[in-house]
N, CA, C and O atoms as a DFTB+ gen file, in Angstrom:
264 C
 N C O
     1  1     132.316      58.219      34.921
     2  2     132.020      57.005      34.196
     3  2     133.324      56.217      34.072
     4  3     134.412      56.791      34.019
     5  1     133.192      54.924      34.029
     6  2     134.349      54.045      33.865
     7  2     134.021      52.983      32.822
     8  3     132.860      52.629      32.618
     9  1     135.059      52.484      32.171
    10  2     134.914      51.451      31.156
    11  2     136.019      50.429      31.371
    12  3     137.191      50.789      31.480
    13  1     135.650      49.168      31.430
    14  2     136.615      48.095      31.686
    15  2     136.544      47.041      30.588
    16  3     135.473      46.786      30.037
    17  1     137.661      46.438      30.276
    18  2     137.723      45.328      29.344
    19  2     137.679      44.051      30.180
    20  3     138.710      43.578      30.660
    21  1     136.494      43.504      30.349
    22  2     136.327      42.342      31.222
    23  2     136.964      41.077      30.668
    24  3     137.207      40.132      31.418
    25  1     137.235      41.042      29.375
    26  2     137.903      39.871      28.787
    27  2     139.334      39.752      29.297
    28  3     139.851      38.646      29.453
    29  1     139.974      40.894      29.557
    30  2     141.366      40.848      30.010
    31  2     141.563      41.399      31.422
    32  3     142.661      41.310      31.972
    33  1     140.501      41.972      32.015
    34  2     140.623      42.611      33.325
    35  2     139.363      42.344      34.149
    36  3     138.584      43.257      34.420
    37  1     139.173      41.091      34.540
    38  2     137.953      40.699      35.246
    39  2     137.819      41.402      36.598
    40  3     136.713      41.546      37.119
    41  1     138.937      41.832      37.156
    42  2     138.905      42.519      38.440
    43  2     138.619      44.013      38.334
    44  3     138.591      44.710      39.349
    45  1     138.408      44.510      37.120
    46  2     138.104      45.922      36.862
    47  2     139.138      46.840      37.515
    48  3     138.790      47.788      38.218
    49  1     140.406      46.542      37.271
    50  2     141.500      47.319      37.853
    51  2     141.936      48.478      36.960
    52  3     142.437      49.485      37.460
    53  1     141.751      48.350      35.637
    54  2     142.227      49.373      34.699
    55  2     141.066      49.994      33.931
    56  3     140.409      49.326      33.132
    57  1     140.825      51.261      34.178
    58  2     139.793      51.999      33.469
    59  2     140.325      52.348      32.079
    60  3     141.324      53.058      31.960
    61  1     139.669      51.859      31.034
    62  2     140.117      52.103      29.656
    63  2     139.236      53.138      28.953
    64  3     139.216      53.201      27.723
    65  1     138.523      53.934      29.710
    66  2     137.611      54.925      29.153
    67  2     138.328      55.890      28.214
    68  3     137.834      56.179      27.124
    69  1     139.485      56.387      28.629
    70  2     140.209      57.353      27.795
    71  2     140.742      56.734      26.501
    72  3     140.991      57.444      25.527
    73  1     140.914      55.421      26.493
    74  2     141.407      54.732      25.298
    75  2     140.315      54.479      24.263
    76  3     140.613      54.189      23.104
    77  1     139.048      54.588      24.675
    78  2     137.918      54.257      23.792
    79  2     136.818      55.315      23.895
    80  3     135.717      55.002      24.347
    81  1     137.088      56.551      23.490
    82  2     136.079      57.609      23.624
    83  2     134.822      57.356      22.802
    84  3     133.733      57.776      23.194
    85  1     134.959      56.676      21.669
    86  2     133.785      56.384      20.841
    87  2     132.834      55.426      21.527
    88  3     131.617      55.594      21.458
    89  1     133.385      54.421      22.189
    90  2     132.559      53.458      22.927
    91  2     131.852      54.173      24.074
    92  3     130.661      53.962      24.301
    93  1     132.584      55.015      24.795
    94  2     132.003      55.752      25.916
    95  2     130.868      56.658      25.444
    96  3     129.825      56.737      26.092
    97  1     131.066      57.328      24.337
    98  2     130.037      58.221      23.790
    99  2     128.798      57.429      23.380
   100  3     127.672      57.853      23.642
   101  1     129.005      56.284      22.739
   102  2     127.884      55.444      22.298
   103  2     127.100      54.920      23.505
   104  3     125.869      54.928      23.493
   105  1     127.803      54.467      24.542
   106  2     127.134      53.962      25.739
   107  2     126.374      55.065      26.473
   108  3     125.276      54.832      26.980
   109  1     126.956      56.269      26.531
   110  2     126.290      57.395      27.176
   111  2     124.998      57.751      26.445
   112  3     123.987      58.058      27.075
   113  1     125.036      57.708      25.110
   114  2     123.838      58.002      24.317
   115  2     122.754      56.951      24.561
   116  3     121.578      57.290      24.692
   117  1     123.146      55.682      24.620
   118  2     122.181      54.617      24.919
   119  2     121.585      54.793      26.314
   120  3     120.386      54.598      26.512
   121  1     122.424      55.159      27.274
   122  2     121.947      55.357      28.645
   123  2     120.946      56.509      28.713
   124  3     119.943      56.408      29.419
   125  1     121.199      57.587      28.000
   126  2     120.271      58.719      27.980
   127  2     118.917      58.304      27.408
   128  3     117.874      58.730      27.905
   129  1     118.933      57.478      26.370
   130  2     117.680      56.984      25.804
   131  2     116.898      56.135      26.793
   132  3     115.673      56.227      26.870
   133  1     117.608      55.316      27.541
   134  2     116.948      54.486      28.545
   135  2     116.395      55.336      29.692
   136  3     115.307      55.068      30.201
   137  1     117.150      56.361      30.096
   138  2     116.662      57.266      31.146
   139  2     115.389      57.975      30.699
   140  3     114.451      58.131      31.480
   141  1     115.362      58.403      29.445
   142  2     114.178      59.084      28.927
   143  2     112.972      58.152      28.915
   144  3     111.848      58.586      29.168
   145  1     113.196      56.886      28.624
   146  2     112.104      55.919      28.553
   147  2     111.701      55.392      29.926
   148  3     110.513      55.330      30.243
   149  1     112.688      55.009      30.747
   150  2     112.411      54.331      32.013
   151  2     112.471      55.232      33.244
   152  3     111.972      54.865      34.307
   153  1     113.080      56.409      33.103
   154  2     113.263      57.281      34.247
   155  2     114.576      56.979      34.938
   156  3     115.279      56.035      34.577
   157  1     114.901      57.792      35.943
   158  2     116.162      57.638      36.653
   159  2     115.989      58.161      38.070
   160  3     115.760      59.354      38.268
   161  1     116.097      57.282      39.052
   162  2     115.958      57.686      40.443
   163  2     117.064      58.644      40.879
   164  3     116.833      59.508      41.724
   165  1     118.259      58.501      40.316
   166  2     119.369      59.367      40.727
   167  2     119.152      60.819      40.318
   168  3     119.501      61.736      41.062
   169  1     118.581      61.027      39.144
   170  2     118.354      62.391      38.669
   171  2     116.927      62.861      38.926
   172  3     116.620      64.041      38.761
   173  1     116.055      61.939      39.329
   174  2     114.656      62.295      39.563
   175  2     113.831      62.374      38.295
   176  3     112.683      62.818      38.332
   177  1     114.394      61.950      37.174
   178  2     113.676      62.011      35.902
   179  2     112.602      60.930      35.845
   180  3     112.849      59.775      36.192
   181  1     111.413      61.316      35.406
   182  2     110.338      60.349      35.218
   183  2     110.327      59.941      33.760
   184  3     110.322      60.794      32.873
   185  1     110.323      58.650      33.508
   186  2     110.383      58.154      32.140
   187  2     109.061      58.251      31.415
   188  3     107.996      58.147      32.024
   189  1     109.130      58.451      30.116
   190  2     107.911      58.543      29.301
   191  2     107.275      57.178      29.084
   192  3     106.096      57.097      28.741
   193  1     108.036      56.102      29.279
   194  2     107.500      54.767      29.058
   195  2     107.052      54.070      30.337
   196  3     106.904      52.848      30.364
   197  1     106.840      54.839      31.389
   198  2     106.430      54.239      32.668
   199  2     104.966      54.558      32.951
   200  3     104.383      55.449      32.335
   201  1     104.394      53.835      33.870
   202  2     103.016      54.088      34.294
   203  2     102.936      53.830      35.786
   204  3     103.823      53.206      36.367
   205  1     101.898      54.300      36.384
   206  2     101.669      54.050      37.801
   207  2     101.349      52.571      38.005
   208  3     100.849      51.900      37.102
   209  1     101.642      52.084      39.187
   210  2     101.323      50.689      39.506
   211  2      99.818      50.486      39.432
   212  3      99.043      51.371      39.795
   213  1      99.418      49.328      38.964
   214  2      98.001      49.023      38.847
   215  2      97.396      48.558      40.155
   216  3      98.118      48.191      41.082
   217  1      96.090      48.573      40.235
   218  2      95.362      48.111      41.407
   219  2      94.084      47.431      40.932
   220  3      93.371      47.952      40.074
   221  1      93.808      46.275      41.493
   222  2      92.597      45.540      41.137
   223  2      91.787      45.332      42.407
   224  3      92.266      44.722      43.362
   225  1      90.560      45.841      42.418
   226  2      89.695      45.623      43.579
   227  2      89.230      44.171      43.583
   228  3      88.964      43.591      42.531
   229  1      89.136      43.602      44.758
   230  2      88.680      42.217      44.933
   231  2      89.485      41.249      44.075
   232  3      88.926      40.377      43.410
   233  1      90.778      41.411      44.097
   234  2      91.646      40.551      43.299
   235  2      91.541      39.092      43.744
   236  3      91.411      38.802      44.933
   237  1      91.599      38.181      42.773
   238  2      91.534      36.750      43.056
   239  2      92.703      36.081      42.381
   240  3      93.087      36.482      41.282
   241  1      93.290      35.060      43.012
   242  2      94.418      34.377      42.390
   243  2      93.994      33.664      41.111
   244  3      92.860      33.200      40.990
   245  1      94.906      33.585      40.175
   246  2      94.635      32.927      38.894
   247  2      94.947      31.431      38.955
   248  3      94.548      30.683      38.063
   249  1      95.641      30.994      39.977
   250  2      95.974      29.582      40.149
   251  2      95.551      29.122      41.518
   252  3      95.307      29.933      42.411
   253  1      95.464      27.824      41.682
   254  2      95.103      27.260      42.989
   255  2      96.176      26.289      43.424
   256  3      96.782      25.604      42.601
   257  1      96.405      26.233      44.712
   258  2      97.341      25.311      45.309
   259  2      96.569      24.091      45.788
   260  3      95.604      24.228      46.541
   261  1      96.976      22.904      45.364
   262  2      96.253      21.696      45.772
   263  2      96.970      20.994      46.875
   264  3      96.509      19.955      47.348
């Protein structure tokens, strides 16, 4: 994981992760929550907040082009 201060390092040249362990921990916790909800292709985790794609037989457009 890497953490950059984009206000002073727009080129992402200096990783400040070791200087801000609390921020890194907070972001990691948020990321884990999102993985649990949305899933993660990298780890193969299926999210609890996802569903299979829908299918509508004989679908018709809701708008018309004039």
